[in-house]
C-alpha positions in Angstrom: 37.6 108.7 44.2 39.3 111.6 45.6 40.7 109.6 49.2 44.5 107.1 49.7 45.6 105.1 51.6 48.7 106.8 52.8 51.6 104.5 53.7 54.9 106.5 55.8 57.4 104.7 57.3 60.6 106.3 60.0 63.6 104.1 60.7 61.5 102.3 63.3 57.5 102.8 62.7 54.9 102.7 60.3 52.0 105.0 59.6 48.9 104.1 57.6 45.7 106.1 57.7 43.6 107.4 54.9 43.4 111.1 53.7 42.6 113.2 51.0 44.4 112.3 47.6 45.0 116.1 47.5 46.8 115.8 51.7 49.2 112.9 49.7 49.9 115.3 47.1 51.3 118.1 49.7 53.3 115.0 51.7 55.0 114.4 48.5 56.0 118.3 47.8 56.9 118.2 51.4 59.6 115.6 50.8 61.4 118.7 49.0 62.5 119.8 52.4 64.3 116.5 52.9 62.6 115.0 56.1 63.5 111.6 58.0 61.1 111.0 60.8 56.9 111.7 60.9 57.3 114.8 63.0 60.4 115.9 60.0 57.1 115.3 57.7 55.1 117.1 59.5 56.5 120.5 59.8 57.8 119.6 55.9 54.2 120.1 55.3 53.4 123.9 56.5 55.1 124.9 53.6 52.2 123.8 51.7 49.4 124.0 54.1 48.6 126.9 56.7 49.3 125.0 60.3 46.4 125.4 62.6 47.0 125.0 66.7 45.9 122.0 68.0 46.0 120.9 64.2 48.3 118.0 62.9 48.6 117.0 59.2 48.2 113.4 59.9 46.1 112.7 62.4 44.2 110.3 61.0 47.8 107.9 60.4 48.2 105.3 63.4 50.6 102.7 63.9 51.2 99.9 61.6 52.1 98.8 57.9 48.8 98.7 56.1 49.4 99.5 52.7 45.7 97.8 51.3 44.4 100.3 48.4 41.3 102.3 49.4 39.5 104.2 47.9 41.3 106.6 45.2 44.5 103.9 45.5 47.9 104.1 47.7 50.5 106.4 48.4 53.5 104.9 50.5 56.5 107.1 51.2 59.3 105.9 53.0 61.2 107.7 54.7 64.5 106.4 54.9 64.3 103.9 51.7 63.3 107.4 49.6 61.6 106.1 48.2 57.7 107.2 46.9 54.8 104.7 46.1 52.3 106.2 44.2 48.9 103.9 42.4 46.4 106.3 42.7 43.6 107.4 40.1 43.5 111.0 42.2 47.0 112.5 41.4 50.9 110.9 39.8 52.9 113.2 41.0 56.7 113.3 40.2 60.0 114.4 42.0 58.5 117.8 40.5 55.7 119.2 40.0 53.4 122.0 42.0 50.3 121.7 44.7 47.6 124.5 45.6 48.3 125.8 48.6 45.5 125.4 51.9 45.1 128.1 53.9 43.5 125.6 57.0 40.4 126.3 55.9 40.2 125.1 52.3 42.7 124.9 48.8 43.4 128.3 47.5 44.0 129.4 44.4 47.7 129.9 44.9 49.7 126.9 43.6 53.4 126.3 44.7 56.1 124.8 43.2 58.4 122.3 44.6 61.8 119.9 44.0 62.5 116.9 45.5 66.4 115.8 45.5 67.6 113.7 42.6 68.1 110.7 44.7 64.1 109.7 45.2 62.2 107.3 43.5 59.2 106.6 42.0 57.7 103.1 41.7 53.8 102.1 41.1 54.5 98.9 41.8 52.1 98.2 44.7 52.0 94.6 45.2 56.3 94.6 45.3 57.3 98.0 46.6 58.1 96.6 50.0 61.2 94.5 48.0 62.9 97.6 46.7 62.2 99.8 49.8 63.9 96.7 52.2 67.0 96.7 49.6 67.0 100.2 49.2 67.4 100.5 52.9 70.1 98.3 52.6 72.2 100.3 49.7 71.8 103.7 52.4 72.9 101.5 55.5 75.4 100.5 53.9 76.9 104.3 53.0 75.7 106.4 56.0 75.4 109.8 55.7 78.2 111.6 57.0 79.0 115.5 59.1 80.8 116.1 56.4 81.2 119.4 57.7 84.2 118.5 60.5 86.2 118.1 57.8 85.5 121.2 55.7 85.6 123.0 58.7 87.4 121.4 60.7 91.3 119.7 61.9 91.6 118.2 59.0 90.8 121.7 56.5 92.9 123.6 59.0 95.9 121.0 58.9 95.9 120.1 55.0 96.2 124.0 55.0 98.9 124.3 57.6 101.1 121.5 56.5 100.6 122.0 52.5 101.6 126.0 53.0 104.7 125.0 55.3 106.1 122.8 52.3 104.8 124.9 49.9 107.2 127.6 52.0 110.3 125.8 52.2 110.7 125.6 48.3 109.6 128.8 47.5 113.1 129.5 46.1 112.3 126.5 43.6 108.6 127.5 42.9 108.6 130.8 39.8 104.8 130.8 40.6 103.6 133.9 42.3 102.4 133.1 46.1 98.8 133.6 44.7 98.9 131.2 42.7 100.6 129.0 44.9 98.1 129.7 47.2 95.1 128.7 44.9 96.9 125.3 43.6 96.8 124.3 47.6 93.1 125.5 48.0 92.4 123.4 44.1 94.3 119.7 45.9 92.4 120.2 49.0 89.1 120.5 47.0 90.4 117.6 44.3 92.3 114.8 46.6 89.6 112.0 47.7 89.4 111.2 51.8 89.1 108.6 53.5 87.3 110.6 56.2 84.5 111.6 53.1 84.3 107.8 52.2 86.4 108.3 49.6 85.4 111.0 47.9 87.6 114.6 47.5 85.1 117.3 49.0 84.7 119.0 46.0 82.3 116.1 44.8 80.8 116.0 48.4 79.9 120.1 47.8 78.8 119.9 44.8 75.8 116.7 45.4 72.7 118.3 46.8 74.1 121.6 45.4 71.0 121.6 42.5 68.3 120.5 45.2 68.9 123.2 47.3 69.2 125.4 45.0 65.1 124.8 43.3 64.4 125.0 46.7 65.1 128.0 47.7 64.1 129.2 44.6 61.0 127.7 45.0 60.9 128.9 49.0 61.7 132.7 47.4 58.8 131.9 45.2 56.5 130.8 47.9 57.6 133.7 50.2 56.3 136.4 47.0 53.0 134.2 46.1 51.8 134.4 49.8 53.2 137.9 51.6 54.6 135.8 54.6 57.7 134.7 55.3 57.4 130.3 54.7 58.5 127.8 57.2 62.7 126.9 57.9 63.8 123.6 59.0 64.2 123.0 62.3 68.7 123.9 63.8 68.2 119.8 65.1 66.6 118.3 61.4 67.9 114.9 59.9 68.0 118.0 56.6 70.1 121.0 58.6 73.1 118.3 59.7 72.9 116.6 56.4 71.6 118.3 53.7 74.3 119.3 51.8 75.9 122.2 51.1 73.9 125.7 49.2 75.4 127.8 46.4 75.9 130.9 49.7 77.8 128.4 51.7 79.9 127.2 48.5 80.9 130.4 48.0 81.4 131.6 51.3 84.2 128.4 51.9 86.3 129.7 48.9 86.6 133.1 50.9 87.4 131.2 54.0 89.6 129.4 52.3 91.7 131.4 51.0 91.1 134.0 54.3 93.2 131.0 55.6 95.8 130.1 53.4 96.6 134.1 53.3 96.7 133.7 57.1 98.8 130.8 57.0 101.0 132.7 54.9 101.4 135.7 56.3 102.6 134.0 59.7 105.5 131.8 57.4 107.1 135.0 56.4 106.2 137.0 59.6 108.3 133.5 61.9 110.9 134.5 59.7 111.4 137.6 59.7 112.1 137.4 63.6 114.5 134.5 63.8 117.8 134.5 62.4 118.1 131.7 60.0 115.7 130.8 56.9 112.5 128.1 56.8 113.7 124.9 56.0 113.4 121.1 57.1 117.0 121.7 59.6 116.1 124.7 61.6 111.7 124.1 61.6 109.6 120.9 61.5 106.4 120.6 60.0 104.8 119.2 63.0 107.0 121.8 64.5 105.1 124.7 62.6 101.2 123.0 62.8 101.8 122.2 66.8 101.1 126.2 66.7 99.2 127.2 63.9 96.3 124.6 63.6 95.1 126.1 67.0 96.1 130.2 65.2 93.6 128.8 62.2 90.8 128.2 63.7 90.8 131.7 65.7 91.1 133.0 62.1 88.0 130.7 61.5 86.0 131.5 63.9 87.3 135.6 64.1 86.4 135.4 60.4 82.8 133.4 59.9 81.7 136.0 63.1 82.5 139.7 61.3 80.2 140.8 59.7 81.2 140.9 55.3 80.4 143.7 53.7 79.2 141.5 49.8 76.5 140.0 53.1 74.6 143.3 53.7 76.4 143.3 56.9 75.3 140.0 58.2 78.0 137.7 59.3 78.9 134.3 57.2 78.3 132.2 59.4 74.6 133.4 59.4 74.0 133.2 56.1 75.4 129.6 56.2 73.1 128.5 58.7 69.9 130.4 57.3 70.5 128.7 53.7 70.8 125.4 56.1 67.8 126.0 57.8 66.5 126.8 53.6 65.2 130.4 54.0 66.5 132.9 51.5 68.0 136.1 52.5 65.8 138.5 51.7 65.9 142.5 52.1 63.1 145.8 51.7 63.4 147.4 48.5 64.4 150.6 49.8 67.0 148.9 52.0 68.3 146.9 48.5 69.1 150.5 46.4 71.5 151.4 45.9 71.3 154.6 44.7 68.8 156.7 45.5 68.5 159.0 43.0 68.4 156.0 40.2 65.1 155.7 38.6 65.8 152.4 38.8 66.5 151.9 42.4 63.7 153.9 43.3 61.3 152.2 41.0 63.2 148.8 42.6 61.7 150.5 46.0 58.1 151.1 44.9 57.9 146.9 43.9 55.5 145.3 46.9 56.8 142.2 48.1 59.7 141.6 49.7 63.3 141.7 47.8 65.6 138.4 47.2 69.4 138.9 47.4 72.1 135.6 46.8 75.7 135.1 46.7 76.4 133.8 43.1 80.6 133.3 42.9 81.1 135.4 40.2 84.8 136.4 41.4 85.8 132.8 42.1 88.5 131.6 39.7 88.0 129.8 36.9 89.6 126.4 37.1 87.5 122.9 37.2 88.2 122.7 41.3 87.0 126.0 41.9 83.1 125.9 39.6 79.7 125.2 41.3 78.1 124.9 38.5 79.2 121.3 36.7 79.4 118.6 38.7 82.2 116.8 36.0 85.6 117.8 35.1 83.6 116.4 31.6 81.0 118.1 31.7 83.2 121.5 33.0 85.2 121.4 29.8 82.3 120.9 27.5 80.9 124.4 28.6 85.0 125.3 27.8 84.5 124.8 24.5 81.3 125.9 24.0 82.6 129.4 25.9 85.9 130.0 23.3 84.0 129.0 20.2 81.5 131.8 21.0 84.1 134.2 22.0 86.1 133.1 18.5 82.7 133.7 16.5 82.4 137.2 18.7 86.1 138.6 18.1 85.5 138.0 14.1 82.4 139.7 13.5 83.9 142.4 15.4 86.6 142.8 13.1 84.7 142.5 10.0 82.2 145.4 12.2 85.5 147.5 12.5 86.7 146.4 8.8 83.3 148.6 7.6 83.6 151.4 9.7 80.1 150.2 12.0 81.9 149.1 14.6 79.7 151.1 18.0 79.6 150.5 21.7 75.9 150.8 21.7 73.1 148.3 20.7 69.2 148.5 20.9 66.2 149.4 19.3 67.6 153.1 18.1 70.6 150.7 16.0 73.9 151.9 15.4 73.3 155.8 15.9 72.1 155.5 19.2 72.9 157.9 22.0 73.2 155.4 25.0 75.5 153.5 25.4 75.5 152.5 28.7 71.5 151.6 29.0 69.7 149.1 27.1 66.7 150.2 25.4 63.6 147.2 25.7 62.3 149.1 22.3 58.6 150.0 21.7 57.0 146.4 19.9 53.2 146.2 20.7 53.9 143.0 23.0 56.1 145.1 25.1 54.3 145.7 28.5 54.2 149.1 29.5 55.6 148.2 32.9 58.7 147.3 30.8 58.5 150.1 28.6 59.2 152.4 31.6 61.5 150.5 33.3 63.4 150.6 29.9 63.1 154.6 30.0 63.7 154.7 34.1 67.5 153.3 32.6 68.6 156.4 29.9 67.2 158.8 32.5 69.7 157.2 34.9 72.2 157.1 32.4 71.7 161.1 31.8 72.1 161.3 35.4 75.6 160.1 35.7 76.7 162.0 32.3 75.2 165.2 34.5 77.2 163.8 37.7 80.1 163.5 35.9 80.2 166.8 33.8 79.9 169.0 36.6 83.5 170.6 38.1 83.4 172.5 41.0 80.8 172.9 43.8 78.2 175.6 41.9 78.0 172.8 38.3 77.6 169.7 41.4 74.6 172.0 42.8 73.2 172.8 39.7 73.5 169.2 38.6 72.4 168.1 41.3 69.1 170.6 40.8 68.6 169.2 37.6 68.9 165.2 39.4 66.6 165.8 41.6 64.0 167.9 39.3 64.0 164.7 37.1 63.5 162.3 39.9 60.4 163.7 40.4 59.1 164.2 37.2 59.7 160.4 36.6 58.5 159.7 40.3 55.0 161.9 39.1 54.5 160.1 36.0 55.4 156.5 37.7 52.7 157.4 40.0 50.2 158.1 37.8 50.3 155.1 35.8 50.0 152.6 38.7 48.1 154.2 41.1 45.2 156.0 38.9 42.2 155.1 37.2 41.6 155.6 33.4 40.1 158.6 33.6 42.0 161.0 36.4 45.4 159.5 34.2 43.8 160.6 30.9 43.0 163.9 32.0 46.8 164.4 33.8 49.1 162.6 31.0 50.2 164.9 29.2 50.9 168.2 31.2 53.1 165.4 33.2 54.1 164.5 30.3 54.7 168.0 29.0 56.2 169.3 32.8 59.1 166.3 32.2 59.7 166.8 28.5 61.0 171.2 29.8 63.0 169.5 33.0 64.7 167.6 30.3 65.7 170.8 27.6 66.6 172.8 30.5 69.1 169.6 31.2 69.7 169.8 26.8 70.4 174.4 27.7 72.2 173.8 30.0 74.2 171.0 29.1 74.8 171.1 24.8 76.8 168.0 25.3 73.8 166.1 26.7 71.4 167.9 23.9 71.0 164.2 22.1 69.9 162.1 24.8 67.5 164.7 26.6 65.9 164.5 22.7 65.8 161.4 23.1 64.6 160.9 26.0 61.4 163.6 25.1 60.9 160.8 22.0 60.5 158.4 24.0 58.2 160.3 26.6 55.7 161.1 23.9 56.1 157.6 22.1 55.7 155.8 25.6 51.9 155.7 25.3 51.4 156.0 21.5 51.8 152.2 21.1 49.6 150.7 23.2 46.2 152.2 25.4 47.9 152.5 28.5 47.5 149.8 30.6 46.1 151.7 33.6 46.7 149.8 37.4 42.8 149.3 37.9 41.3 145.4 38.9 40.8 145.0 35.5 43.7 145.3 33.4 46.7 145.1 35.8 48.4 142.0 34.2 50.8 144.0 32.2 52.2 145.9 35.6 55.4 144.4 37.7 55.2 147.5 39.5 
């Protein structure tokens, strides 16, 4: 028994037919894209089934509602009620899971994960599901989705900023806070004030409502790209999910920066206007309405210029393009070479050699720590609990640190070398037997990168700098030869060449130590690690039968 009756319900149409149970599972997984119509669901299925010209995924469905179980059972997907009915002996999918990818000819061994939004409801009652669907449709109709971005980016935001900034500027002489603190308070007030045009919710609640789902969906899109070695399909910009799908992390981070840009621009404008007037600002000389009349259009221009200007933190992308890409559920991608920060860094070189795409993310690390700007916790109670947890951790760490100082064992370095480690800015992964060779090799590259930083720092004058660069180039060649040998050579060739490669590497380290006595301890440590790199386990060479432990 492997077929089921599949019912898909839109706003004004029902569709029914029999499909293989795996197709029903993929249709449920495709709900991760938040479709509202059968056409959108069909497009979303391309995440898990390779599209073929002229082939429709739901060609077996015909108009009409037939919920009579067939073969293995019944699956109903009500796109409007956000309801899923599964009464099947074939499978029992849930809001999270994985399905095998279909390459257009057959199912493959590649399993792709999915995550549905929290408002999807699963039931297994195939007899009384229609009453549940009807009630959920009524409830959702009573609370229709809002075009919230017209509030977040439009005149409501700009008028709020202009009005509140003007009021703060008027009373600036009575405010002891720094300007940046004043603007932060205005920013927080915007996020935490309930608004009628947002259905009584505050902007912060609306912004965070679907962030968790979008974060998981983007993560799975990254995984799909890595597994299938091709870009997954994105959403159509006319789709319901693009318009109402919520805010992801990238948009939240960039929105924070945008609001701060607008606040500072507005404040600077007030300062400029005051300099050009004979009297200072006050209710008697310049009204709020007067200021809003000219300032809101100006802020619109500031907003558009900021959104359309390449941003350094976005690798030259514009904030608008980053936001729109996230809204179509596509991750930010670059090649390994583009991701390199320092061409001389051994770790960066290993990164560039890795197969597949590289993904980058914004994380909000530069945002204020206040509850209003926190994007990880929905409620203040959750945020306060997290603050207490970190405060307890800080107290424990400080107490342990004071005890270490009292005992005279304070050292900034930790790792497998213990308290007397010569390494201060790189961490050793250790030489335990369960540490894969590729990871140990990366740890060696981390120490080598620290040594190169020291070489650059000790170089004083053009001659010393040239000599240091010569050593850096030589060490990179040695490390590159070692990586090439371990990653791309067969076992017999690697066994024949490994000793000469390591010996050559050790000679370069000895030359560095001879020319830079202060670095001799690090060179000796690296040499020891180099000779013991393969002592723990037999070389895990990259052949067809044994490459599972090599991530590079």
